[in-house]
Structures are given as C-alpha cells and as structure tokens.
C-alpha beads as a LAMMPS data file, in Angstrom:
LAMMPS data file: protein, C-alpha beads

173 atoms
172 bonds

1 atom types
1 bond types

-500.0 500.0 xlo xhi
-500.0 500.0 ylo yhi
-500.0 500.0 zlo zhi

Masses

1 110.0

Atoms # bond

1 1 1 -5.041 -19.675 6.986
2 1 1 -8.586 -20.982 6.589
3 1 1 -10.105 -20.328 3.094
4 1 1 -13.113 -18.449 4.493
5 1 1 -10.779 -16.146 6.445
6 1 1 -8.862 -15.438 3.240
7 1 1 -12.130 -14.646 1.432
8 1 1 -13.167 -12.307 4.258
9 1 1 -9.784 -10.570 4.160
10 1 1 -9.986 -10.097 0.400
11 1 1 -13.577 -8.929 0.599
12 1 1 -12.603 -6.567 3.352
13 1 1 -9.762 -5.184 1.252
14 1 1 -12.023 -4.456 -1.672
15 1 1 -14.339 -2.510 0.567
16 1 1 -11.440 -0.576 2.054
17 1 1 -10.455 1.438 -0.941
18 1 1 -13.770 3.159 -1.398
19 1 1 -14.653 6.677 -2.476
20 1 1 -18.034 6.265 -4.193
21 1 1 -20.416 3.386 -3.567
22 1 1 -22.921 2.335 -6.214
23 1 1 -25.595 -0.273 -5.518
24 1 1 -26.278 -1.846 -8.908
25 1 1 -28.301 -4.770 -7.534
26 1 1 -28.745 -6.355 -4.152
27 1 1 -26.219 -9.005 -5.255
28 1 1 -23.415 -6.587 -6.217
29 1 1 -21.619 -3.589 -4.804
30 1 1 -19.271 -1.444 -6.887
31 1 1 -16.699 0.603 -5.011
32 1 1 -14.555 3.181 -6.804
33 1 1 -11.640 4.666 -4.961
34 1 1 -9.516 7.497 -6.296
35 1 1 -6.427 8.150 -4.202
36 1 1 -4.433 11.252 -5.141
37 1 1 -1.032 9.897 -4.102
38 1 1 1.008 6.714 -4.497
39 1 1 1.677 4.329 -2.878
40 1 1 -1.251 4.038 -0.490
41 1 1 -1.769 1.750 2.478
42 1 1 -5.269 0.326 2.658
43 1 1 -6.570 -1.280 5.864
44 1 1 -9.867 -3.051 6.468
45 1 1 -11.655 -3.510 9.799
46 1 1 -14.940 -5.000 10.936
47 1 1 -16.334 -5.406 14.426
48 1 1 -13.193 -3.691 15.821
49 1 1 -10.977 -6.356 14.246
50 1 1 -8.130 -5.568 11.862
51 1 1 -8.658 -7.904 8.908
52 1 1 -6.298 -6.814 6.199
53 1 1 -3.594 -4.330 5.274
54 1 1 -1.980 -3.825 1.883
55 1 1 0.267 -1.326 0.155
56 1 1 -1.206 -0.455 -3.252
57 1 1 1.269 0.859 -5.849
58 1 1 -0.667 0.475 -9.117
59 1 1 -4.252 0.800 -10.332
60 1 1 -6.083 -2.343 -9.284
61 1 1 -9.466 -3.976 -9.866
62 1 1 -10.726 -6.717 -7.563
63 1 1 -13.881 -8.840 -7.771
64 1 1 -14.790 -10.662 -4.575
65 1 1 -17.697 -12.541 -3.028
66 1 1 -18.439 -11.839 0.654
67 1 1 -18.648 -14.819 3.023
68 1 1 -20.502 -13.069 5.820
69 1 1 -22.770 -10.083 6.368
70 1 1 -20.955 -7.308 8.170
71 1 1 -20.266 -3.597 8.373
72 1 1 -16.749 -2.612 7.351
73 1 1 -14.404 0.300 7.880
74 1 1 -11.724 1.186 5.353
75 1 1 -8.714 3.346 6.165
76 1 1 -6.246 4.734 3.630
77 1 1 -2.949 6.443 4.358
78 1 1 0.469 7.196 2.943
79 1 1 3.822 8.512 4.115
80 1 1 3.263 12.096 5.294
81 1 1 -0.475 11.978 4.455
82 1 1 -3.284 12.110 7.015
83 1 1 -5.183 8.868 7.471
84 1 1 -8.657 8.848 5.881
85 1 1 -11.306 6.568 7.395
86 1 1 -14.464 5.452 5.611
87 1 1 -17.013 3.611 7.721
88 1 1 -20.513 2.135 7.565
89 1 1 -19.887 0.025 4.468
90 1 1 -22.505 -2.702 4.711
91 1 1 -21.883 -5.932 2.778
92 1 1 -24.188 -8.947 2.845
93 1 1 -23.211 -12.613 2.641
94 1 1 -22.935 -13.776 -0.967
95 1 1 -22.746 -10.233 -2.290
96 1 1 -20.237 -9.596 -5.101
97 1 1 -17.945 -6.676 -4.364
98 1 1 -16.171 -5.000 -7.270
99 1 1 -13.399 -2.698 -6.140
100 1 1 -11.762 -0.267 -8.549
101 1 1 -8.676 1.401 -7.076
102 1 1 -7.184 4.280 -9.073
103 1 1 -3.975 5.929 -7.924
104 1 1 -3.266 9.379 -9.305
105 1 1 -1.070 12.280 -8.402
106 1 1 2.367 12.460 -6.952
107 1 1 4.609 9.695 -5.713
108 1 1 5.137 10.171 -1.982
109 1 1 8.782 9.092 -2.353
110 1 1 9.664 11.958 -4.723
111 1 1 11.570 14.814 -3.093
112 1 1 12.747 18.118 -4.598
113 1 1 16.358 17.873 -5.834
114 1 1 17.666 20.180 -3.100
115 1 1 15.900 18.320 -0.275
116 1 1 17.989 16.424 2.257
117 1 1 16.513 12.933 2.786
118 1 1 15.129 12.483 6.299
119 1 1 14.301 9.166 7.953
120 1 1 10.639 8.804 9.006
121 1 1 12.060 8.742 12.565
122 1 1 13.316 12.307 12.040
123 1 1 17.092 12.216 11.469
124 1 1 19.376 12.683 8.445
125 1 1 22.450 10.585 9.311
126 1 1 23.110 7.056 8.014
127 1 1 20.816 7.574 4.988
128 1 1 21.912 5.950 1.710
129 1 1 20.322 5.842 -1.758
130 1 1 18.528 2.724 -2.973
131 1 1 19.764 1.100 -6.194
132 1 1 17.301 -0.948 -8.276
133 1 1 17.986 -3.518 -10.980
134 1 1 20.313 -6.465 -11.414
135 1 1 23.586 -5.382 -9.860
136 1 1 26.680 -7.515 -10.327
137 1 1 29.800 -7.328 -8.179
138 1 1 33.235 -8.479 -9.226
139 1 1 34.281 -9.637 -5.754
140 1 1 33.317 -9.541 -2.066
141 1 1 35.425 -6.430 -1.408
142 1 1 33.499 -4.494 -4.051
143 1 1 30.177 -5.726 -2.619
144 1 1 31.222 -4.760 0.936
145 1 1 32.161 -1.244 -0.248
146 1 1 28.812 -0.885 -2.049
147 1 1 26.890 -2.064 1.041
148 1 1 28.218 0.933 2.979
149 1 1 27.231 3.500 0.317
150 1 1 23.911 2.169 -1.057
151 1 1 21.051 -0.230 -0.376
152 1 1 19.963 -2.835 -2.932
153 1 1 16.245 -2.443 -3.677
154 1 1 15.614 -5.407 -5.954
155 1 1 14.781 -5.844 -9.631
156 1 1 11.083 -4.911 -9.717
157 1 1 10.435 -1.218 -10.331
158 1 1 6.926 0.291 -10.238
159 1 1 7.619 3.939 -11.043
160 1 1 6.917 4.950 -7.443
161 1 1 9.513 3.256 -5.299
162 1 1 11.434 4.273 -2.161
163 1 1 14.556 6.245 -3.005
164 1 1 16.377 6.210 0.356
165 1 1 17.229 3.732 3.111
166 1 1 17.936 4.397 6.801
167 1 1 20.723 2.103 7.952
168 1 1 19.922 2.804 11.617
169 1 1 16.218 1.840 11.535
170 1 1 16.390 -0.422 8.467
171 1 1 13.511 1.359 6.745
172 1 1 13.033 2.360 3.091
173 1 1 11.435 5.713 2.348

Bonds

1 1 1 2
2 1 2 3
3 1 3 4
4 1 4 5
5 1 5 6
6 1 6 7
7 1 7 8
8 1 8 9
9 1 9 10
10 1 10 11
11 1 11 12
12 1 12 13
13 1 13 14
14 1 14 15
15 1 15 16
16 1 16 17
17 1 17 18
18 1 18 19
19 1 19 20
20 1 20 21
21 1 21 22
22 1 22 23
23 1 23 24
24 1 24 25
25 1 25 26
26 1 26 27
27 1 27 28
28 1 28 29
29 1 29 30
30 1 30 31
31 1 31 32
32 1 32 33
33 1 33 34
34 1 34 35
35 1 35 36
36 1 36 37
37 1 37 38
38 1 38 39
39 1 39 40
40 1 40 41
41 1 41 42
42 1 42 43
43 1 43 44
44 1 44 45
45 1 45 46
46 1 46 47
47 1 47 48
48 1 48 49
49 1 49 50
50 1 50 51
51 1 51 52
52 1 52 53
53 1 53 54
54 1 54 55
55 1 55 56
56 1 56 57
57 1 57 58
58 1 58 59
59 1 59 60
60 1 60 61
61 1 61 62
62 1 62 63
63 1 63 64
64 1 64 65
65 1 65 66
66 1 66 67
67 1 67 68
68 1 68 69
69 1 69 70
70 1 70 71
71 1 71 72
72 1 72 73
73 1 73 74
74 1 74 75
75 1 75 76
76 1 76 77
77 1 77 78
78 1 78 79
79 1 79 80
80 1 80 81
81 1 81 82
82 1 82 83
83 1 83 84
84 1 84 85
85 1 85 86
86 1 86 87
87 1 87 88
88 1 88 89
89 1 89 90
90 1 90 91
91 1 91 92
92 1 92 93
93 1 93 94
94 1 94 95
95 1 95 96
96 1 96 97
97 1 97 98
98 1 98 99
99 1 99 100
100 1 100 101
101 1 101 102
102 1 102 103
103 1 103 104
104 1 104 105
105 1 105 106
106 1 106 107
107 1 107 108
108 1 108 109
109 1 109 110
110 1 110 111
111 1 111 112
112 1 112 113
113 1 113 114
114 1 114 115
115 1 115 116
116 1 116 117
117 1 117 118
118 1 118 119
119 1 119 120
120 1 120 121
121 1 121 122
122 1 122 123
123 1 123 124
124 1 124 125
125 1 125 126
126 1 126 127
127 1 127 128
128 1 128 129
129 1 129 130
130 1 130 131
131 1 131 132
132 1 132 133
133 1 133 134
134 1 134 135
135 1 135 136
136 1 136 137
137 1 137 138
138 1 138 139
139 1 139 140
140 1 140 141
141 1 141 142
142 1 142 143
143 1 143 144
144 1 144 145
145 1 145 146
146 1 146 147
147 1 147 148
148 1 148 149
149 1 149 150
150 1 150 151
151 1 151 152
152 1 152 153
153 1 153 154
154 1 154 155
155 1 155 156
156 1 156 157
157 1 157 158
158 1 158 159
159 1 159 160
160 1 160 161
161 1 161 162
162 1 162 163
163 1 163 164
164 1 164 165
165 1 165 166
166 1 166 167
167 1 167 168
168 1 168 169
169 1 169 170
170 1 170 171
171 1 171 172
172 1 172 173
C-alpha cells in the first residue's frame, strides 16, 4: 500500500471516532470520542469511499497529519448496537489530527448467566465456548475431543473478548 494512502487511512480513522470537535488552531484538530460500549467498530469514509475500518477494544490516542484536504464521515457500531454516523468533519492538508477514543460501559460480549448464547445469524445450535490462554494437549485424541467442545481463542485477553463461537458460520461473538 502506498505511504500516502496509509496516512490518509490513519487520518481518516482518527476523525472517525469523534464526539466533540475542538479547533485549537488552524493547524490542529482535537477529536474526543466517548463510546459507551466495547468493543466498537469505527469506519471512515470520504467522497463516498470507504477508507478504513477498525475494531477498537481499549482506550486509544492517535496523532496524525492529514495528507489531503477533505470532508470525512465517521461511523461507529457494535454488536447489537445501532450504527451512529458523524459527518461533515473537515480536515485540511497538513493539519494535525489528535484523536482520543475512550471506551466506557458494558462489554457487548457479556450475557446474563441464564442467557442461551445465540449466533448473530439467529440460531442456538453448534455454539461452543471460547477458551483463552496457552492450552496444552497431551495427544491428538485429546485435542480432537476438545475441538468439538470448545474453540481456542488465543493468548491475548483484553477484558472484553468474545465468549462463544458458532461452528456453523465460523464466527466469534
């Protein structure tokens, strides 16, 4: 990917997660976004083009310099949450964009204890729990048995991670 395209994508991302815009100087733009759920998907568009999409799981601060002058649209969403669109964010070439993303509130993967896990495609069969951490198996038979009753989620845990896996659609939720 061309370096200027990467800069545009990053600049677009920083504009995407915006709640309050403060114009400190003509050379800088501070954007503070408070999202009341985690994780959140942030998408950035300009001129009807989709530039960037990212899942944000932790509080993040980005400092970027815009390559081009453009008007951007930022959309945020999460599992089971209505999509929120912010438009008319004007950024000039050479302008420094400081994006502060704060995630607060509930984890969208948390369910009440009595809830039956349901795939995002609306069924409850072939759903298994996700196990995180370094998991060691004694032999292939033990690993094969575990594969049918759980899904391995990896070693990195953020505090708001998917808890279930649909074996039919191969999706974590």
